[in-house]
C-alpha positions as CSV (number, residue, x, y, z in Angstrom):
1,M,-15.7,3.9,-16.4
2,S,-12.8,5.9,-15.0
3,P,-11.7,5.5,-11.4
4,D,-13.0,9.0,-10.7
5,D,-16.4,8.1,-12.1
6,Q,-16.5,4.9,-10.1
7,S,-15.7,6.9,-7.0
8,D,-18.5,9.3,-7.7
9,V,-21.0,6.4,-8.2
10,R,-19.9,4.9,-4.9
11,A,-20.4,8.2,-3.2
12,Q,-23.9,8.6,-4.6
13,L,-24.9,5.0,-3.5
14,D,-23.6,5.7,0.0
15,R,-25.9,8.8,0.1
16,I,-29.1,7.1,-0.9
17,P,-31.8,8.1,1.7
18,S,-32.4,5.5,4.4
19,G,-36.0,4.9,3.2
20,D,-34.6,3.6,-0.1
21,R,-32.0,1.3,1.6
22,S,-32.7,-2.2,2.8
23,E,-31.1,-1.2,6.1
24,T,-31.2,2.2,7.8
25,R,-27.8,3.7,8.5
26,T,-27.0,5.7,11.7
27,A,-24.5,8.5,12.2
28,L,-23.1,9.5,15.6
29,I,-22.0,13.2,15.7
30,T,-20.2,14.7,18.7
31,G,-20.3,18.4,19.2
32,A,-23.5,18.4,17.2
33,S,-25.4,21.4,18.7
34,G,-23.5,24.2,16.9
35,G,-21.0,25.2,14.3
36,I,-19.4,22.6,12.0
37,G,-21.0,19.7,14.0
38,L,-24.5,21.1,13.5
39,E,-23.9,21.6,9.8
40,L,-22.6,18.1,9.4
41,T,-25.7,16.8,11.3
42,R,-28.0,18.6,8.9
43,L,-26.2,17.1,5.9
44,L,-26.4,13.6,7.2
45,A,-30.1,14.0,8.1
46,A,-30.8,15.4,4.6
47,D,-29.3,12.3,3.1
48,G,-31.6,10.1,5.2
49,Y,-29.4,9.0,8.0
50,D,-30.7,8.4,11.5
51,V,-28.6,10.5,13.8
52,V,-27.4,10.3,17.4
53,I,-26.3,13.8,18.4
54,V,-24.0,14.3,21.3
55,G,-23.3,17.5,23.2
56,R,-23.2,19.0,26.7
57,D,-26.3,21.2,26.4
58,R,-29.5,19.1,26.5
59,E,-31.7,22.0,25.6
60,R,-29.7,22.9,22.5
61,L,-29.7,19.3,21.4
62,E,-33.5,19.1,21.7
63,R,-33.9,22.3,19.6
64,V,-31.7,20.7,16.9
65,K,-33.8,17.5,17.1
66,A,-37.0,19.5,16.7
67,D,-35.6,21.3,13.7
68,L,-34.3,18.2,12.0
69,L,-37.6,16.3,12.5
70,S,-39.6,19.2,11.1
71,Q,-37.7,18.9,7.9
72,H,-37.0,15.1,7.7
73,Q,-39.9,13.1,9.0
74,R,-38.4,9.7,7.9
75,I,-35.4,9.8,10.1
76,S,-34.9,9.3,13.9
77,V,-32.9,11.6,16.1
78,R,-31.5,10.6,19.5
79,C,-30.2,13.3,21.8
80,V,-27.4,12.3,24.2
81,S,-26.2,14.8,26.7
82,R,-22.6,14.0,27.7
83,D,-19.5,15.9,28.5
84,L,-16.8,14.0,26.6
85,S,-14.1,16.1,28.3
86,E,-14.7,14.0,31.4
87,P,-12.6,10.7,31.7
88,R,-14.3,7.5,30.5
89,T,-17.4,9.3,29.3
90,A,-16.8,8.0,25.7
91,V,-16.7,4.5,27.1
92,Q,-20.0,5.1,29.0
93,L,-21.6,6.6,25.9
94,W,-20.7,3.6,23.8
95,A,-22.0,1.2,26.5
96,D,-25.4,3.1,26.5
97,L,-25.7,2.9,22.7
98,T,-24.8,-0.8,22.7
99,A,-27.4,-1.5,25.4
100,A,-30.0,0.4,23.3
101,G,-29.1,-1.8,20.3
102,I,-27.9,1.2,18.2
103,T,-25.4,0.4,15.4
104,I,-23.2,3.2,14.2
105,D,-22.3,3.3,10.6
106,V,-20.9,6.8,10.4
107,L,-18.8,8.4,13.2
108,V,-18.2,12.1,13.2
109,N,-15.6,13.1,15.8
110,N,-16.3,16.9,15.8
111,A,-16.3,17.9,19.4
112,G,-13.2,19.8,20.4
113,T,-12.1,22.9,22.2
114,G,-9.1,25.2,22.4
115,L,-7.2,27.0,25.2
116,Y,-5.4,30.3,24.6
117,G,-2.6,31.8,26.7
118,L,0.9,31.0,28.1
119,L,0.9,27.4,29.2
120,E,2.0,28.2,32.8
121,E,-1.0,30.5,33.1
122,Q,-3.6,28.1,31.8
123,D,-6.0,26.5,34.2
124,S,-4.7,22.9,34.7
125,D,-8.2,21.5,34.9
126,E,-9.2,23.2,31.6
127,L,-6.0,21.9,30.0
128,D,-6.8,18.4,31.2
129,R,-10.3,18.6,29.8
130,M,-9.1,19.8,26.4
131,L,-6.7,16.9,26.1
132,Q,-9.4,14.5,27.1
133,L,-11.8,15.9,24.6
134,N,-9.6,16.6,21.6
135,V,-7.4,13.4,21.9
136,A,-8.7,10.7,24.2
137,A,-12.5,10.8,23.5
138,L,-11.9,10.9,19.8
139,T,-9.5,8.0,19.9
140,V,-11.6,5.8,22.2
141,L,-14.8,6.4,20.2
142,T,-12.9,5.5,17.0
143,R,-11.6,2.3,18.6
144,L,-15.0,1.3,19.8
145,V,-16.8,1.8,16.5
146,L,-14.3,-0.1,14.4
147,P,-15.0,-3.8,15.2
148,E,-18.6,-3.7,13.9
149,M,-17.7,-1.5,10.9
150,R,-15.0,-4.0,10.0
151,R,-17.4,-6.9,10.4
152,R,-20.0,-5.3,8.1
153,R,-17.2,-4.1,5.8
154,W,-18.7,-0.7,5.6
155,G,-18.1,2.4,7.7
156,R,-17.2,6.1,7.5
157,I,-15.2,8.0,10.1
158,L,-14.8,11.8,9.9
159,N,-12.3,13.4,12.3
160,V,-12.3,17.2,12.6
161,A,-8.8,18.5,13.1
162,S,-7.6,22.0,12.1
163,I,-5.3,23.7,9.7
164,V,-3.0,24.2,12.7
165,A,-2.3,20.5,12.6
166,Y,-0.1,21.2,9.6
167,Q,1.9,23.8,11.6
168,P,5.1,23.1,13.7
169,G,3.5,24.6,16.8
170,G,1.6,27.6,18.1
171,P,3.0,29.8,20.9
172,R,0.2,30.7,23.3
173,M,-1.8,27.8,21.7
174,A,0.9,25.1,22.1
175,A,-1.2,22.4,23.6
176,Y,-4.1,23.0,21.3
177,Y,-1.9,22.9,18.2
178,A,-0.4,19.6,19.5
179,T,-3.8,18.0,19.9
180,K,-4.8,18.8,16.4
181,A,-1.5,17.5,15.1
182,Y,-2.3,14.2,16.9
183,V,-5.7,14.0,15.2
184,L,-4.1,14.5,11.7
185,S,-1.4,11.9,12.3
186,F,-3.8,9.4,14.0
187,S,-6.4,9.7,11.2
188,K,-3.8,9.3,8.3
189,G,-2.2,6.4,10.0
190,L,-5.5,4.7,10.7
191,A,-6.8,5.3,7.1
192,R,-3.9,3.4,5.8
193,E,-4.3,0.7,8.4
194,L,-7.9,0.2,7.2
195,D,-7.2,0.2,3.5
196,G,-9.3,-2.4,1.7
197,S,-11.5,-3.0,4.8
198,G,-14.6,-1.1,3.5
199,V,-14.0,1.4,6.3
200,S,-12.6,4.8,5.5
201,V,-11.2,7.6,7.7
202,T,-11.3,11.2,6.6
203,V,-9.6,14.0,8.5
204,L,-11.1,17.5,7.9
205,S,-8.7,20.4,8.7
206,P,-10.6,23.7,8.6
207,G,-8.9,27.1,8.6
208,P,-10.4,30.2,10.3
209,T,-14.2,29.5,10.5
210,D,-17.1,31.6,11.6
211,T,-17.9,29.8,14.9
212,S,-17.8,30.5,18.6
213,F,-14.4,28.7,18.9
214,D,-12.4,31.8,19.7
215,D,-14.6,32.8,22.6
216,Q,-14.7,29.3,24.0
217,A,-10.9,29.1,23.8
218,G,-10.5,32.3,25.7
219,A,-8.9,34.0,22.7
220,N,-10.9,37.2,23.2
221,V,-7.8,39.3,22.6
222,N,-6.6,41.3,19.6
223,V,-4.4,39.0,17.6
224,L,-3.6,38.9,13.9
225,Y,-5.0,35.4,13.5
226,K,-8.5,36.6,14.1
227,R,-8.3,39.1,11.2
228,L,-7.9,36.3,8.6
229,P,-10.9,35.8,6.4
230,K,-13.3,33.1,7.7
231,M,-15.2,30.4,6.0
232,T,-18.8,29.7,7.1
233,A,-19.4,26.5,9.1
234,A,-21.8,25.3,6.4
235,A,-19.1,25.6,3.7
236,V,-16.5,23.7,5.9
237,A,-19.0,21.0,6.7
238,R,-20.0,20.5,3.0
239,A,-16.3,20.1,2.1
240,G,-15.7,17.6,4.9
241,Y,-18.9,15.7,4.1
242,D,-18.2,15.4,0.4
243,G,-14.7,14.3,1.2
244,M,-16.0,11.6,3.5
245,N,-18.3,10.4,0.8
246,R,-15.5,10.2,-1.6
247,Q,-13.5,8.4,1.0
248,S,-10.7,11.0,0.8
249,T,-8.1,10.7,3.5
250,A,-7.6,14.4,4.1
251,V,-9.7,17.5,3.3
252,I,-8.4,21.1,3.5
253,P,-11.3,23.4,2.6
254,G,-10.6,26.8,0.9
255,L,-7.7,28.3,-0.9
256,L,-6.5,30.3,2.1
257,T,-6.6,27.1,4.2
258,K,-4.5,25.2,1.6
259,A,-2.0,28.1,1.6
260,L,-1.7,28.0,5.4
261,A,-1.2,24.3,5.3
262,A,1.6,24.6,2.7
263,A,3.1,27.5,4.7
264,G,3.4,25.3,7.7
265,E,4.9,22.2,5.9
266,F,7.2,23.5,3.2
267,P,9.3,26.4,4.5
268,P,11.8,25.9,7.3
269,R,9.7,25.0,10.3
270,R,11.5,27.6,12.5
271,I,10.1,30.3,10.2
272,A,6.6,28.9,10.4
273,L,6.9,28.8,14.2
274,E,7.8,32.5,14.3
275,V,4.9,33.4,12.0
276,N,2.5,31.6,14.4
277,Y,4.1,33.5,17.3
278,L,3.2,36.7,15.6
279,L,-0.3,35.6,14.7
280,W,-1.2,34.8,18.3
281,K,0.8,37.6,20.0
282,P,-1.6,40.0,21.8
283,R,-1.7,43.5,20.5
284,P,-3.2,46.7,21.9
285,T,-6.9,46.9,21.3
286,P,-7.5,49.8,18.8
287,K,-9.1,52.7,20.5
288,S,-12.6,53.7,19.3
289,D,-13.2,57.3,18.3
């Protein structure tokens, strides 16, 4: 059997529904109420994982729970309403899960946000919350889940970065680009650190995706970046989920996304920086007839 065939077999075994395993596995997904996080939650539930879904909007989480249970009666769904952009919330979340006796086998760090505009004009509180969510919460949850995963010699961690992580920087999105560069670097370094432990780390770097991200980031202006073709959240989630099951270190879904990654890494970085400047430069809104 070739190494690729062995990898495929391992991936299939990892995805056996929980009812057919001697021990049910549980996945924790942040930012699970919409977009890529919701699609990843659906994939995990379909494969028989119990899920702990985390988000700020309790009502949306409850709707996701009802939908999942209507389709998958053999799993359990736990809703946890938390704002991970607040300091120490990740630690408190983990303490609550530990107190409830919940063991996490798969961690999906999907929650994240962006902030558009000149740095000196960005709200300092919003900037702080973005850094807390995109960097601190992701890092702390990963740290907290690792000891038990290592002890069991099995665990999967999927961190959602962005194609911008491969870029040298993004004027008007400077802090956001930097947070995603951190996620990429952190994930790759940790993946090598855990080599041979039975615990894998996969970093998913989507390109333009059809989600509410632009509106949440305040990028409701006419910029070239928003005209790029977009993948569906479901397609991005499937690519990331399959990559996690293969224990791939990095996943870049879609041909355009791969091209953007290469464009950020291989040419002189000064040129890539200027391209990003043009992609995010506000332009006059076209007048309607």
